[in-house]
C-alpha positions as CSV (number, residue, x, y, z in Angstrom):
1,M,29.0,-30.0,26.6
2,K,26.4,-27.9,28.5
3,K,29.0,-25.2,29.1
4,F,29.6,-25.0,25.4
5,V,26.0,-25.2,24.1
6,L,24.1,-22.9,26.5
7,P,26.2,-19.7,25.8
8,V,25.8,-20.3,22.1
9,I,22.1,-20.5,22.4
10,A,21.9,-17.4,24.6
11,V,23.9,-15.4,22.0
12,F,21.8,-16.8,19.2
13,F,18.5,-15.5,20.7
14,F,20.0,-12.3,21.9
15,F,21.1,-11.1,18.5
16,V,18.2,-12.3,16.3
17,P,16.3,-9.1,15.4
18,A,12.6,-9.8,16.0
19,V,10.6,-7.5,13.9
20,I,7.0,-8.2,14.6
21,E,4.3,-5.5,14.4
22,S,0.7,-5.9,15.5
23,A,-2.2,-4.0,14.0
24,P,-5.9,-4.6,14.0
25,V,-7.3,-6.3,10.9
26,A,-9.6,-4.1,8.9
27,A,-13.2,-4.9,9.7
28,V,-15.4,-5.1,6.7
29,G,-18.9,-6.2,6.0
30,D,-20.7,-4.8,9.0
31,S,-23.7,-2.6,8.8
32,G,-24.7,0.4,10.8
33,R,-25.6,4.1,10.8
34,Y,-23.0,6.7,10.3
35,V,-23.2,10.5,10.3
36,L,-19.8,11.5,8.9
37,T,-17.8,14.6,8.4
38,L,-14.9,14.3,6.0
39,D,-12.5,13.7,8.9
40,D,-14.7,10.9,10.2
41,A,-14.9,9.3,6.8
42,V,-11.1,9.4,6.4
43,H,-10.5,8.0,9.9
44,L,-13.1,5.2,9.3
45,G,-11.6,4.4,5.9
46,L,-8.0,4.2,7.2
47,N,-9.1,1.7,9.9
48,R,-11.0,-0.4,7.4
49,S,-9.0,-0.1,4.2
50,R,-8.1,-3.4,2.6
51,S,-5.3,-1.8,0.5
52,L,-3.8,-0.4,3.7
53,E,-4.1,-3.8,5.4
54,I,-2.2,-5.3,2.5
55,A,0.5,-2.7,2.7
56,R,0.8,-3.3,6.4
57,L,1.3,-7.0,5.9
58,D,3.9,-6.2,3.2
59,R,5.7,-4.1,5.8
60,E,5.6,-6.9,8.3
61,M,6.8,-9.3,5.6
62,A,9.8,-7.1,5.1
63,G,10.6,-7.3,8.8
64,Q,10.6,-11.1,8.7
65,K,12.9,-11.0,5.7
66,I,15.4,-9.1,7.8
67,R,15.3,-11.8,10.3
68,E,15.8,-14.4,7.6
69,T,19.0,-12.6,6.2
70,W,20.5,-12.6,9.7
71,A,20.4,-16.4,9.7
72,D,23.4,-16.4,7.3
73,V,25.7,-14.8,9.8
74,L,24.4,-16.3,13.1
75,P,25.5,-19.7,14.4
76,Q,23.9,-22.7,12.8
77,I,23.3,-25.5,15.2
78,S,22.0,-28.9,14.2
79,T,21.8,-32.3,15.8
80,S,21.2,-35.8,14.5
81,F,20.7,-39.3,15.9
82,T,21.1,-42.6,13.9
83,Y,20.2,-46.1,14.9
84,T,21.2,-49.1,12.8
85,R,20.0,-52.7,13.2
86,S,22.1,-55.2,11.4
87,L,20.1,-57.9,9.7
88,K,23.2,-59.6,8.4
89,P,26.7,-58.8,9.8
90,T,29.1,-56.7,7.8
91,V,32.1,-58.8,6.7
92,L,35.7,-57.7,6.2
93,F,38.1,-60.0,4.3
94,F,41.4,-60.1,6.1
95,P,44.6,-61.7,4.5
96,N,46.1,-64.7,6.4
97,V,49.4,-63.1,7.2
98,F,49.7,-64.3,10.8
99,S,51.1,-67.6,12.1
100,G,52.6,-68.6,8.7
101,G,49.3,-68.3,6.9
102,D,49.0,-67.9,3.1
103,P,48.7,-64.2,2.4
104,T,46.9,-64.9,-0.8
105,Q,44.1,-66.3,1.1
106,F,41.5,-64.2,3.0
107,T,39.5,-64.9,6.1
108,P,36.0,-63.3,6.5
109,L,35.7,-61.4,9.8
110,E,32.4,-60.0,11.1
111,I,33.0,-56.4,12.1
112,S,29.4,-55.1,12.8
113,A,27.4,-55.4,15.9
114,D,23.8,-56.3,16.1
115,N,22.9,-52.8,17.1
116,S,24.7,-49.5,16.6
117,A,23.8,-45.9,17.3
118,S,25.4,-42.4,17.0
119,A,24.4,-38.9,18.1
120,T,26.1,-35.7,16.8
121,L,25.8,-32.0,17.6
122,D,27.2,-29.8,14.8
123,L,28.0,-26.1,15.1
124,R,28.9,-23.9,12.2
125,Q,29.6,-20.1,12.3
126,K,30.6,-17.9,9.4
127,I,33.4,-15.6,10.3
128,F,33.5,-13.7,7.0
129,D,30.9,-13.8,4.1
130,G,30.7,-10.6,2.1
131,A,27.5,-11.7,0.3
132,A,25.7,-12.4,3.6
133,I,26.7,-9.0,5.1
134,S,25.5,-7.2,2.0
135,G,22.3,-9.1,2.1
136,I,21.6,-7.9,5.7
137,R,22.1,-4.3,4.6
138,A,19.9,-4.8,1.5
139,A,17.1,-6.2,3.7
140,S,17.3,-3.2,6.0
141,V,16.8,-1.0,3.0
142,V,13.9,-3.1,1.8
143,R,12.3,-2.5,5.2
144,K,12.6,1.3,4.6
145,I,11.1,0.8,1.1
146,S,8.1,-1.0,2.6
147,N,7.6,1.9,5.1
148,E,7.5,4.4,2.2
149,A,5.2,2.1,0.3
150,Y,2.8,2.1,3.3
151,R,2.9,5.9,3.3
152,N,2.2,6.0,-0.4
153,T,-0.7,3.6,0.0
154,E,-2.1,5.6,2.9
155,S,-1.9,8.8,0.9
156,A,-3.7,7.1,-2.0
157,V,-6.4,5.8,0.4
158,V,-7.0,9.2,1.9
159,A,-7.2,10.9,-1.5
160,G,-9.6,8.2,-2.7
161,I,-11.9,8.7,0.3
162,K,-11.8,12.4,-0.1
163,Q,-12.7,12.2,-3.7
164,A,-15.5,9.8,-3.1
165,Y,-16.8,12.0,-0.3
166,F,-16.8,15.2,-2.5
167,D,-18.4,13.3,-5.3
168,A,-21.2,12.3,-3.0
169,L,-21.5,15.9,-1.8
170,I,-21.7,17.4,-5.3
171,S,-24.2,14.8,-6.4
172,R,-26.4,15.7,-3.4
173,D,-26.1,19.4,-4.1
174,R,-26.8,18.9,-7.8
175,L,-30.0,17.1,-6.9
176,K,-30.9,20.0,-4.6
177,L,-30.4,22.5,-7.4
178,I,-32.7,20.5,-9.8
179,R,-35.3,20.3,-7.1
180,Q,-35.1,24.1,-6.5
181,S,-35.4,24.6,-10.3
182,I,-38.5,22.4,-10.3
183,E,-40.0,24.4,-7.4
184,R,-39.5,27.7,-9.2
185,W,-41.1,26.3,-12.4
186,E,-44.0,24.9,-10.4
187,L,-44.5,28.3,-8.8
188,A,-44.4,29.9,-12.3
189,Q,-46.9,27.3,-13.5
190,K,-49.2,28.2,-10.6
191,D,-48.9,31.9,-11.4
192,T,-49.5,31.2,-15.1
193,R,-52.7,29.3,-14.4
194,A,-54.0,32.1,-12.2
195,M,-53.2,34.7,-14.9
196,F,-54.9,32.5,-17.5
197,R,-58.1,32.4,-15.5
198,Q,-57.9,36.2,-15.3
199,G,-57.4,36.4,-19.0
200,V,-54.0,37.9,-18.7
201,A,-52.0,34.9,-20.0
202,A,-52.6,32.7,-23.0
203,D,-53.3,28.9,-23.1
204,I,-49.8,28.4,-24.6
205,D,-48.2,29.9,-21.6
206,T,-49.8,27.3,-19.3
207,L,-48.6,24.5,-21.6
208,Q,-45.1,25.9,-21.7
209,A,-45.0,26.1,-17.9
210,F,-46.2,22.5,-17.7
211,L,-43.5,21.4,-20.2
212,S,-40.8,23.3,-18.3
213,V,-41.6,21.3,-15.2
214,E,-41.9,17.9,-16.9
215,N,-38.7,18.4,-18.9
216,L,-36.8,18.5,-15.6
217,R,-38.2,15.2,-14.4
218,P,-35.6,13.1,-16.3
219,D,-32.8,15.3,-14.9
220,L,-34.2,14.7,-11.4
221,I,-34.3,10.9,-11.9
222,Q,-30.7,10.9,-13.1
223,A,-29.5,13.1,-10.3
224,E,-31.2,10.9,-7.7
225,N,-29.5,7.9,-9.3
226,M,-26.1,9.6,-9.2
227,V,-26.6,10.3,-5.5
228,G,-27.1,6.6,-4.9
229,I,-24.1,5.6,-7.0
230,S,-21.8,8.1,-5.4
231,M,-22.8,7.0,-1.9
232,T,-22.1,3.4,-2.9
233,K,-18.7,4.3,-4.1
234,L,-18.0,6.2,-0.9
235,K,-19.0,3.2,1.3
236,N,-16.7,1.0,-0.7
237,A,-13.9,3.5,-0.4
238,M,-14.4,3.6,3.4
239,G,-14.7,-0.2,3.6
240,V,-18.2,-0.2,5.1
241,S,-21.1,-2.4,4.1
242,A,-23.2,-1.2,1.2
243,E,-26.3,-1.7,3.4
244,S,-25.0,0.8,5.9
245,D,-26.9,4.0,6.4
246,V,-24.5,6.9,5.8
247,T,-25.4,10.5,6.2
248,L,-22.9,13.2,5.1
249,A,-22.5,16.0,7.7
250,G,-20.1,18.0,5.5
251,R,-20.8,20.5,2.7
252,L,-18.9,21.8,-0.2
253,E,-17.3,25.0,0.9
254,V,-14.2,27.0,0.1
255,S,-11.7,27.1,2.9
256,P,-8.3,28.9,2.8
257,A,-5.4,26.9,1.5
258,S,-1.7,27.4,1.9
259,Y,0.5,26.3,-1.0
260,P,3.8,27.4,-2.4
261,A,3.7,30.6,-4.4
262,D,5.7,29.3,-7.4
263,I,6.3,26.1,-9.2
264,A,10.0,25.8,-8.1
265,S,9.0,25.9,-4.4
266,A,6.2,23.4,-4.9
267,Y,8.6,21.1,-6.9
268,R,11.2,21.2,-4.0
269,E,8.5,20.3,-1.5
270,A,7.4,17.4,-3.7
271,L,10.9,16.1,-4.0
272,E,11.4,16.2,-0.2
273,S,8.0,14.6,0.7
274,R,6.8,12.3,-2.0
275,P,6.9,8.7,-0.7
276,D,7.0,7.1,-4.2
277,L,10.1,9.1,-5.0
278,R,11.7,8.2,-1.7
279,Q,10.9,4.5,-2.6
280,L,13.0,4.8,-5.7
281,E,15.8,6.5,-3.8
282,L,15.9,3.6,-1.4
283,Q,15.6,1.1,-4.3
284,V,18.8,2.6,-5.8
285,E,20.6,1.9,-2.4
286,A,19.2,-1.7,-2.4
287,E,20.5,-2.3,-5.9
288,D,23.9,-1.0,-4.9
289,E,23.9,-3.7,-2.2
290,K,22.8,-6.3,-4.7
291,V,25.8,-5.3,-7.0
292,F,28.1,-5.7,-4.0
293,S,26.6,-9.0,-3.0
294,A,27.1,-10.4,-6.5
295,R,30.7,-9.3,-6.5
296,S,31.2,-10.7,-3.1
297,E,30.7,-14.2,-4.4
298,R,34.3,-13.9,-5.7
299,F,35.6,-13.4,-2.2
300,P,36.6,-16.2,0.1
301,V,34.1,-17.4,2.8
302,L,35.7,-18.2,6.1
303,S,33.7,-20.4,8.5
304,A,34.4,-22.1,11.9
305,F,32.9,-25.4,12.7
306,G,32.7,-27.8,15.6
307,Q,31.3,-31.3,16.2
308,L,30.5,-33.3,19.2
309,E,29.7,-37.0,18.6
310,T,29.0,-40.0,20.7
311,Q,28.4,-43.6,19.4
312,T,27.9,-47.1,20.5
313,A,27.7,-50.7,19.1
314,F,26.5,-53.8,21.0
315,N,25.1,-57.2,20.3
316,D,21.7,-58.5,21.4
317,D,23.2,-60.3,24.4
318,V,24.3,-56.9,25.9
319,S,21.8,-54.5,27.4
320,L,21.7,-50.9,26.3
321,A,22.6,-49.8,29.8
322,D,25.8,-51.8,29.7
323,S,26.9,-50.5,26.3
324,N,29.7,-47.9,26.0
325,W,29.1,-44.4,24.6
326,P,32.5,-42.9,23.9
327,V,32.5,-39.2,23.1
328,S,34.6,-37.5,20.4
329,S,34.8,-33.8,19.4
330,S,36.5,-31.7,16.8
331,V,36.8,-28.1,15.8
332,G,38.2,-26.4,12.7
333,L,38.2,-23.7,10.1
334,Q,37.1,-23.8,6.5
335,V,38.0,-21.4,3.7
336,S,36.2,-21.7,0.4
337,M,36.6,-19.5,-2.7
338,P,35.3,-20.1,-6.2
339,I,37.9,-20.3,-8.9
340,F,35.8,-20.7,-12.0
341,T,32.0,-20.8,-12.1
342,G,31.4,-20.8,-15.8
343,F,30.9,-17.0,-15.8
344,R,27.9,-17.3,-13.5
345,I,29.3,-14.6,-11.1
346,S,30.1,-12.2,-13.9
347,A,26.6,-12.6,-15.3
348,R,25.0,-12.0,-11.9
349,V,27.2,-8.9,-11.4
350,E,26.1,-7.5,-14.8
351,Q,22.4,-8.3,-14.1
352,A,22.6,-6.4,-10.8
353,R,24.4,-3.5,-12.4
354,I,21.8,-3.3,-15.2
355,A,18.9,-3.5,-12.6
356,R,20.5,-0.6,-10.8
357,L,20.7,1.5,-14.0
358,Q,17.0,0.7,-14.6
359,V,16.0,2.0,-11.2
360,I,18.1,5.2,-11.7
361,A,16.3,5.7,-15.0
362,R,12.9,5.3,-13.4
363,Y,13.9,7.7,-10.6
364,A,14.9,10.4,-13.2
365,D,11.6,9.7,-15.1
366,L,9.6,10.1,-11.9
367,K,11.3,13.4,-11.1
368,A,10.4,14.7,-14.5
369,N,6.8,13.5,-14.2
370,I,6.5,15.1,-10.7
371,R,7.7,18.4,-12.2
372,T,5.0,18.3,-14.8
373,E,2.4,17.1,-12.3
374,V,3.2,20.0,-9.9
375,E,2.8,22.6,-12.6
376,V,-0.5,21.1,-13.8
377,R,-2.0,20.7,-10.3
378,L,-0.9,24.1,-9.2
379,S,-2.3,25.7,-12.4
380,A,-5.6,23.9,-11.9
381,F,-5.9,25.0,-8.3
382,R,-5.3,28.7,-9.3
383,E,-7.8,28.4,-12.1
384,A,-10.4,27.1,-9.7
385,Q,-9.7,30.0,-7.3
386,K,-10.3,32.5,-10.1
387,R,-13.5,30.8,-11.3
388,I,-14.9,30.9,-7.8
389,E,-14.3,34.6,-7.6
390,V,-16.2,35.2,-10.8
391,Q,-19.0,32.8,-10.2
392,S,-19.7,34.1,-6.7
393,K,-20.6,37.5,-8.2
394,T,-22.6,35.9,-11.0
395,I,-25.0,34.2,-8.6
396,S,-26.2,37.3,-6.9
397,V,-26.8,39.0,-10.3
398,A,-28.7,36.0,-11.6
399,E,-30.9,35.8,-8.5
400,R,-31.7,39.5,-8.8
401,S,-32.5,39.2,-12.5
402,Y,-34.8,36.2,-11.9
403,R,-36.7,38.1,-9.2
404,I,-37.2,41.1,-11.5
405,S,-38.3,38.9,-14.4
406,Q,-40.7,37.0,-12.1
407,L,-42.3,40.3,-10.9
408,R,-42.6,41.6,-14.5
409,F,-44.3,38.4,-15.6
410,R,-46.8,38.5,-12.7
411,E,-47.7,42.1,-13.6
412,G,-48.2,41.2,-17.2
413,I,-45.4,43.4,-18.6
414,G,-42.8,40.6,-19.0
415,S,-42.9,37.7,-21.4
416,R,-42.7,34.0,-20.7
417,L,-39.5,33.8,-22.7
418,E,-37.9,36.5,-20.4
419,L,-38.8,34.5,-17.3
420,S,-37.5,31.2,-18.8
421,D,-34.2,32.8,-19.8
422,A,-33.8,34.3,-16.3
423,E,-34.5,30.9,-14.6
424,L,-32.1,29.2,-17.0
425,Q,-29.3,31.8,-16.2
426,L,-29.9,31.4,-12.4
427,N,-29.7,27.6,-12.6
428,K,-26.6,27.8,-14.7
429,A,-25.0,30.3,-12.4
430,K,-25.6,28.1,-9.3
431,T,-24.5,25.0,-11.2
432,N,-21.3,26.7,-12.4
433,Y,-20.5,28.0,-8.9
434,L,-21.1,24.5,-7.4
435,Q,-18.8,23.0,-10.0
436,S,-16.2,25.6,-9.3
437,V,-16.2,24.9,-5.6
438,Y,-16.0,21.2,-6.3
439,D,-13.1,21.7,-8.7
440,Y,-11.3,23.9,-6.2
441,I,-11.6,21.3,-3.5
442,M,-10.6,18.4,-5.8
443,A,-7.6,20.5,-7.1
444,S,-6.6,21.0,-3.4
445,V,-6.8,17.2,-2.8
446,Q,-4.8,16.4,-5.9
447,L,-2.2,19.1,-5.2
448,D,-1.8,17.7,-1.6
449,R,-1.1,14.3,-3.0
450,T,1.3,15.7,-5.6
451,L,3.2,17.6,-3.0
452,G,3.4,14.5,-0.7
453,R,1.0,15.9,1.9
454,S,-1.0,13.1,3.4
455,G,-2.3,14.4,6.7
456,V,-3.0,18.1,5.8
457,R,-6.1,20.1,6.5
458,V,-9.3,19.2,4.7
459,P,-11.1,22.0,2.9
460,V,-14.6,21.1,4.0
461,K,-16.4,22.3,7.1
462,G,-19.1,20.2,8.9
């Protein structure tokens, strides 16, 4: 018995594929101080992302499902032990056919002992099962799908952190622009008062200067609030506590970017790199295996089995040590094949085939959407590039115009309206340039995600 059981157990544990991955659980809820560049924010967010932790657990779950499917083709070993205590003996009626007895009469015979027990060891091994083999292949494909799902989630997390980081940066810079505008108007207000005391400016000029400053106060309050909101969203995206003290070390700045020159090249790169598209490709393979598995239910299943059994029976006047335990054993083969299942197999085959066609349709639809997305993202990126070129020239002109208007106003040869218009144009030029840089960076982030680039360069310098 030992010579038979031990090799089977050794083979069993040798061939079971153990797919267990360990990864640190994302830490959340802690508070602290952080001075973060974009790279720091992305790295911190990847370590603490709850979405990424869920995707990692899904990937680990897929590994365990592979182990589960292997159980259908590995030996199945079970054991059982049964003890029976007879409260009243079992009786068998036997005809009186011996010693001239009357065969129409029956004599009761007690055939059970007071105690009985049996122990069995069963072994079953499938030799051929098409559905089980197909299930193993399908589970392996599902594991690959979970890997691509993890990549897709990681890409989404990175893009979300980047967007939150850039939103926080532009909120901070917009607040800075409003404060600069207020400083310029406060300086103009100071000059106006001095000119009014000298009799050069009218009282209405001082009132207009005061109103120009006060009209910017609501914008300042709104901008300050937006900074707080954007920082809260960034902390949430990184998975850190809302009470954490986060300082951004990066700044909105244009950096060189390398992208395909035409839509066709960008589309090819996206088809090769997009994890969501790869997921559907693998899903088609998995559905193929499901179709084969459903059809395999029509095939015969060949199994080998073996049983080792020992049993005993004894009365109360016999000790357990003196009872006999005879051993019996048997081996055999079993072939089973469905003949008619009420069209259940046919229905399952059709369901699997339809599911496969659905995945193929989703795959074709995703490819078409990627083609459109590539064109839109690439066009937005090029537009942002051109806007930056135009706006960078406009700022220098607006600054020079404001200095001239300010000088003319101080000398009494320029009007208050001229200075107000110059300040408005300067503020608008700086705001438009800031927005252009932000749009350029965000277009770069979105284009990276569209092309399937997850770990590419970040267009911000610390």
